[in-house]
N, C-alpha and C positions, 0 to 999 in steps of 0.2 A: 262708485266712492273709493275705490283704492289708488283710482288714478287723481283722485281731488287731496285725498292723504296725501302720497306720492309730491303732488306738485306744492303744497302746503308746508311739508318736512323740506324740499330743496331751497322752497324760497328762504328759510332760515340758515342755510349754511351758512352766509357770511360773517353770521353774528358766532360762529364757531373758531371761526381761524384755521389755520394750518392744522393738520394733525401731526403730520411729520415733516421731514423734509422730501420734495420731492426729486424722483431721477433728476438727473443733469444732462444736459448734451456732452459728450464726452462719453459717461458711462458705460459701463458695460450690461447687457443686457442680463438682468438677474436671472439667474438659473433656479427657477421654481417652474413645478411642473401643478399642472390642474387638469381636471377632465372636461371634455369639451359636451356639448348638447347629448351627445350618445353615449356619454359615461366611458372616453375612448382615454386615456392620460396625454397630454401636450407639451411637453418639454419646452418652454419658451427659448432656453441656450441651445436647444438642438435647432429648433423652427428658423431661430434669426441669425445662425451662425454663418452664411451664408445669403448674398442679396439680402434686398429691402425687405424688413416686414413691420407692418403696422400694427401696433399692437394699442386698438384705441377702448377707452373707457365710458361706462356709462351707467348712472344710479340706478335703472329701473327699467326691464325689460316690456314691452307693450307700452310705455308711458307716448305722449307728444313727441318731448323734444327727443327722445330716447330713440323713437323709430324713424326720426325725422332725420337726426345722425347717422344711423346704420342703412337708411335707403339712399341718403345722398352717396354712402360709399358703394353700396348695390347699385345704382342707376349709371355710374361713372366706372362701372367695375370693367369694361374694355380698357377704357384709357389707362387703368391702373395696372393691368395686366401686361398692357406694351410697356407701360413703365417697368416694369418688374415687380414690382408690388405684392407682397403675399399681405392678408391680413385676419387679425385675431381680434373678434370683440369680447370685449369681459366686464362681467359686472357681478354680483354678490348674488344672485338670482339663482336658483337651483337646477339642476338638469334640465328638469321635465319643463319648467317656463322658460328656458331657452331654448330648448328643442320646439316647443310651440311659437316662439317668437320667428326662430330660424323659417321654420316652415310657413306659417304665416306673410311673411314678408318679403318668402322666396331669396335670404339670404345666399349669396356664392359660397361665403364664408362661414370658417366656423364659429361658434361663440362658447367661451370658456363659462364653467359657472364655478364662480371664487366663493361660495356659501359656507361652505363650512369651516375653514383655515383660514379663510380671507388672504393667504399664503402671497398672491400673484398682488393686489392693491397694497398690501403691506410694503413688500419689495419694490414696488414704483413710489409709495410714499402718496400713495391718495386715497389714501381709506380716512373716509371724513370723520371728526371728532366721534365719539361713542360707538365707533364702528360699525353703524348702521350700515352702508352703503361705500359703493367707491365714489368719487368725485369726477364728472366729466374731464376727461382728458385726449390727449393721443400721443403715443410717442413714434418714433419713426427710426429703424434700425437700419445699419448697413452693414454689413458682415460684423454683426453682435456686438457693434459701437452705435450710441444713439447719437443721429444727427440732426434729430428735429424734435421739439418740445413743447407739445399745445395743453395750456392751461386757462386759456381764455372761454372753455366749452362753447365750441363750434357744434351747431348743431345740424341745420339744412346746406351746409357750405364746409363741411370737413372732409369729403372729397375737394374739393374746388382748392381749399389749401394747400391739402397736402402736396397736389400734380405743379400748384402754383410753385411751392419752394425745391422742389425736381426740377422744376424747369429754369429756375434761379442757379440751384446747383450745377448745375449742369453746362453753363453759360462760361 
């Protein structure tokens, strides 16, 4: 039932429009902190200060599209690691649900629980109107600067899109 509700709600998003201006390529990584699935505080500015950091957002843990998006990154983890990409997944779910999601799907990366303040989603400009949840997006940072922003809602091919961008950027 929860999955059906989440699916119906996400299908209505185009009718609400954009909540805020999305973080753009060239912008600095927002200096916000959020707990991961284990309750550990994670500073995005510190995490993204050196090297590549992919921050991807998904609306709801343990739902179809969100699972496909995370599994794409999990299944291509070795290639992402070879490319030097660290990954953080973010949704407005609580720590308990994020932990369950990470363990069930065997994600090798941390998931941030942006439920309380929604500071991460707001800082990236992807919090949907009514502030219910984060819209599906991905941001790739290099040394603290956004080098790629994706708002097309990639699900099952999220990793391939990032890897293709990196391959093109290195040519």
